[in-house]
N, C-alpha and C positions, 0 to 999 in steps of 0.2 A: 277081945282081940286088939291089940292097939291101931288107932290110924294112926298111919304115915300125914306128917306136915308137909305141905308140899312147898317148897322152896324154888320162891321166884330167883329170875337172872338179877333183876334190881335187889334183892336182898344179902346178895354177894358180889356182885359189881364196885369196883371201882369208879367213882366218878370224877375223876381230874387223874389225866395223864398225861405224860411228858412225851415230847416229840423232838425227832432229830431230822436233819436234813439228810439222804440216803449216798448223796455224793462226800461225807465226812469222813473220815477215816475211823476205823473201830476205836483205836487209843483215842481221840473224840469222844464217841460212843463212851467208851469205857469212863473217861473224867466227867460227861454230864452222868451215866447212871452212878458214881459215886457222888457227887454233888447233892443230886435230888433224894439219894438213898434207896433205888427202886434195883427190877432186875430185868425191865422190860422197855421197848420205846417205840412209840408208834413213829415209823418214817413215813414223814410229809409225799405228798402228792407233787408228782414233779407237774402236772399241769390238770384242769377242770375233768378231761376225761381219763385219768392217772388212777388207780384203785391204792390204798395206806397200803402199807408194809407195818412188819414188826421184825424186830430183833431182839432177843433175849441174851440173858447171861450165857446161858445155856449154848446157842447157838456159835457164841465168839469161843467158847472153852472147844465145844466141838471140830468146827471151821478152821480155827484159826491156830489157837494156842496146840491143840492136838497133836495138829501137822506140822508143826512149827514154822509159821511165816509170822510175818512182822506185824505187828497191828496199826503201825504206822503208816504201810504202804498196802493195806487192805481196805476197801472203801465198806460202807456200812450196806448200798445197793448190793454188793456180792454177794453176803451170807443171810440177808433178810430173810423171810417167809411172806409170800407175796400171790395171791392176795391175801389180806386177812378176812377169816371169814366170822362173821356177826350175827349174833340174833338181839329178838328186840328182849327191851327189859322184862316186859307183864309176859 
């Protein structure tokens, strides 16, 4: 019998991530993604009692480009996922 190795979140998680303000446009998010070569951005909290959001490249494709909306006229907060579900590294 083979024993399966337990994979922890800390083994596969990214320790550094890039953030963006939700009020910026989707075009700004695309420029940020291009600059840092990533497919995911964490959307900052608006205030201390708020939750973090997340925008993926696939969200932009599905909610902006596929429905022929302008990335310059849509804000990140309109298409982001919020709240972000988190798990402990261990």
